[in-house]
C-alpha positions, 0 to 999 in steps of 0.5 A: 500499500506505500506504492498507492500512499505515495500516488495519492499524495503526490497524484492527488495532493493529498497529505500522508496521512489523508493519502493513508486514510483513502487506503484504506478505505480503498481497502476496506471497500475491495475487501467486502466487494470483491468475490472471494477467488479474486480477493486475495490476489487483489489484497496481495497486488495491493498490498505488496506481498507476492506481486507475482504471484497475486498477479498470477492467481488474479489471471487464473482466477479471472479466466475462470470466470469467464470460462477460460 
């Protein structure tokens, strides 16, 4: 989330505290709304944990959603 916070600070002209709050709201929204099969990889990518693994898992989940 550090990258997201950094972008919010530089591109949206938010303070770091404001950007952290926005990032938490976005994270919470995505966590509530995303289907279970996609939630884990997206959360991992958002927090910067194992981004490559998260991207691969997300591609697989999207493929299953669209019959691929």
